[in-house]
C-alpha positions as CSV (number, residue, x, y, z in Angstrom):
1,A,184.0,199.1,115.1
2,P,180.5,199.2,116.6
3,K,178.7,202.6,116.2
4,E,179.2,203.3,119.9
5,F,183.0,203.7,119.2
6,R,182.2,207.1,117.8
7,W,182.0,208.4,121.3
8,E,185.6,207.2,122.0
9,L,186.8,209.2,119.0
10,A,184.9,212.3,120.1
11,R,186.2,211.9,123.7
12,T,189.8,211.9,122.5
13,G,189.3,215.2,120.7
14,I,189.2,213.9,117.2
15,N,186.8,216.2,115.4
16,L,187.8,216.2,111.7
17,V,188.4,213.0,109.7
18,S,189.1,211.9,106.2
19,Q,186.7,209.2,105.0
20,A,188.1,208.5,101.5
21,N,190.1,205.3,102.0
22,N,190.2,201.7,100.8
23,H,188.2,200.5,103.8
24,A,185.3,203.0,103.6
25,L,183.2,200.6,101.6
26,D,184.1,197.3,103.5
27,F,180.5,197.0,104.5
28,G,179.0,198.3,101.3
29,P,177.1,201.5,100.6
30,E,174.8,200.9,103.5
31,G,177.8,200.5,105.9
32,L,179.2,203.8,104.6
33,K,175.9,205.6,105.2
34,E,175.8,204.2,108.7
35,C,179.3,205.3,109.4
36,L,178.6,208.8,108.1
37,W,175.5,209.0,110.3
38,A,177.5,207.9,113.4
39,L,180.1,210.6,112.7
40,D,177.5,213.3,112.2
41,H,175.7,212.2,115.4
42,A,179.0,212.5,117.4
43,Q,179.6,215.9,115.7
44,I,182.8,214.7,114.0
45,T,183.3,216.5,110.7
46,H,184.2,214.4,107.8
47,A,185.3,214.7,104.1
48,G,185.8,212.4,101.1
49,A,182.7,210.4,101.5
50,G,179.0,211.2,101.3
51,T,175.5,209.9,100.6
52,T,176.0,211.3,97.1
53,L,179.1,211.9,94.9
54,A,178.5,215.7,95.3
55,E,178.7,215.3,99.1
56,A,181.8,213.3,98.8
57,H,183.5,216.2,96.9
58,A,182.3,218.8,99.4
59,P,184.7,220.0,102.1
60,G,184.3,219.1,105.7
61,T,184.4,222.5,107.5
62,M,184.7,223.6,111.0
63,E,185.7,226.6,113.1
64,V,188.5,226.4,115.6
65,A,186.9,226.9,119.1
66,G,187.4,230.4,120.4
67,H,188.8,231.7,117.1
68,K,187.3,232.8,113.8
69,T,189.6,230.5,111.8
70,H,187.6,228.3,109.4
71,I,189.3,225.0,108.5
72,A,188.3,223.0,105.5
73,L,189.3,219.4,104.6
74,L,189.0,217.8,101.2
75,S,189.8,214.1,100.9
76,Y,190.3,211.8,98.0
77,M,190.7,208.0,97.6
78,R,193.4,206.7,95.3
79,Y,193.9,203.0,94.8
80,W,195.4,200.8,92.1
81,T,191.9,199.6,91.1
82,A,188.9,201.6,90.0
83,K,186.5,199.6,92.2
84,Y,186.0,202.5,94.6
85,R,184.8,204.9,91.8
86,S,181.1,205.8,92.1
87,K,178.9,204.3,89.4
88,D,175.9,206.2,90.6
89,P,176.4,209.8,91.6
90,N,173.2,209.7,93.7
91,A,174.4,206.7,95.8
92,P,176.9,206.7,98.7
93,S,180.2,207.6,97.2
94,L,183.9,208.4,97.7
95,A,185.8,211.2,96.1
96,T,188.4,209.4,94.0
97,I,191.4,210.0,91.8
98,D,192.0,206.9,89.7
99,P,195.6,205.8,89.6
100,A,196.1,203.8,86.5
101,V,196.2,204.4,82.8
102,I,196.9,201.9,80.0
103,L,199.7,202.8,77.6
104,V,201.0,201.2,74.5
105,A,204.8,201.0,74.5
106,K,206.9,201.4,71.4
107,D,207.0,197.6,70.8
108,G,203.2,197.5,70.7
109,K,202.8,195.8,74.1
110,V,200.1,197.2,76.3
111,E,201.1,198.0,79.8
112,K,199.4,199.6,82.9
113,A,201.2,202.6,84.4
114,E,200.5,204.3,87.8
115,G,199.5,207.9,87.6
116,P,196.5,210.1,88.2
117,L,193.9,210.8,85.6
118,E,194.0,214.4,84.3
119,S,190.2,214.7,84.6
120,D,190.3,213.7,88.3
121,I,193.1,216.2,89.0
122,D,191.0,218.9,87.3
123,T,188.0,218.0,89.5
124,M,190.3,218.1,92.6
125,E,191.6,221.5,91.6
126,D,188.0,222.8,91.1
127,D,187.1,221.5,94.6
128,I,190.1,223.2,96.1
129,L,189.3,226.6,94.4
130,L,185.7,226.4,95.7
131,A,186.8,225.4,99.3
132,R,189.5,228.0,99.3
133,R,186.9,230.8,99.1
134,K,185.3,229.9,102.4
135,S,188.3,228.8,104.5
136,D,191.3,230.3,106.2
137,L,193.1,227.0,106.3
138,L,192.6,224.3,103.6
139,L,193.8,220.8,104.1
140,V,193.8,218.2,101.4
141,S,194.2,214.5,102.1
142,L,195.4,212.4,99.2
143,P,195.9,208.8,100.0
144,N,198.5,207.1,97.9
145,H,197.8,203.5,99.1
146,D,198.7,201.9,95.9
147,V,200.5,198.7,94.7
148,S,203.9,200.3,95.1
149,H,203.7,200.0,98.9
150,H,203.8,196.2,98.6
151,R,206.8,194.3,100.1
152,A,207.3,192.7,96.7
153,Y,208.5,196.1,95.5
154,G,210.9,196.7,98.4
155,I,210.4,199.5,101.0
156,Q,209.1,202.4,99.0
157,D,210.0,205.3,101.3
158,T,210.0,207.9,98.6
159,T,207.0,209.1,96.7
160,P,206.9,207.9,93.0
161,P,207.2,210.8,90.5
162,N,203.7,210.1,89.0
163,E,202.2,210.6,92.5
164,E,204.0,213.8,93.2
165,I,201.9,215.4,90.4
166,M,198.7,215.3,92.4
167,F,200.3,216.6,95.6
168,R,202.0,219.5,93.9
169,R,198.9,220.4,91.8
170,A,196.9,220.5,95.1
171,I,199.3,223.1,96.5
172,E,199.2,225.1,93.2
173,A,195.4,225.1,93.3
174,G,195.5,226.7,96.8
175,A,195.9,224.0,99.5
176,D,197.7,225.1,102.6
177,L,198.7,221.6,103.6
178,V,198.6,218.3,101.7
179,L,198.5,215.1,103.7
180,G,199.6,211.9,102.0
181,T,198.3,208.8,103.7
182,G,198.1,205.1,103.3
183,P,201.4,203.7,101.9
184,H,202.3,201.5,105.0
185,V,205.7,203.2,105.2
186,L,206.9,206.6,106.3
187,R,207.6,209.0,103.5
188,G,209.3,212.3,103.7
189,I,207.9,215.9,104.0
190,E,208.4,218.3,101.2
191,L,208.0,222.0,101.3
192,Y,206.6,223.0,97.9
193,K,206.1,226.7,97.2
194,G,206.4,227.3,101.0
195,R,203.7,224.8,101.9
196,P,204.1,221.4,103.4
197,I,203.3,218.1,101.7
């Protein structure tokens, strides 16, 4: 949308958004920078993308008007290809959790399996621990827009077990609410350790 659309978002009351998604780089790094500038100019807090990789991993924070409640949002991109992973930590970046690993089966054939990388989950947990210290309510957005949502696989209205790992680990690290986004179908709500996913 044109940059002017930011005022429509602000006018509707949207003031906190997740930027880590598979369309954030549709117009390249410069397009991402322009989008972040537009959000900042409209005073819409964002998370999951930044002009550097460190900014992408930083929480978007805000205070609820009239209250002393500090809300923080962390956001991560997850897609079946690693093309969204930052190659230059000093360039516009998304916070990512890579979704695929290559395994060798018993018969020696190599196959690709969906599942988060342990190092990315560790980074997410560190981000959560740091954000938790400065917030009263911590939200974590974990898009699971992956190949399993495709019609060729049928209607995937349940979360695959390999994806549950990252949602549950976010709760265990201290998230108050985990938002799963992106799979083109409605999936259920789970209460895990008393907190909603």
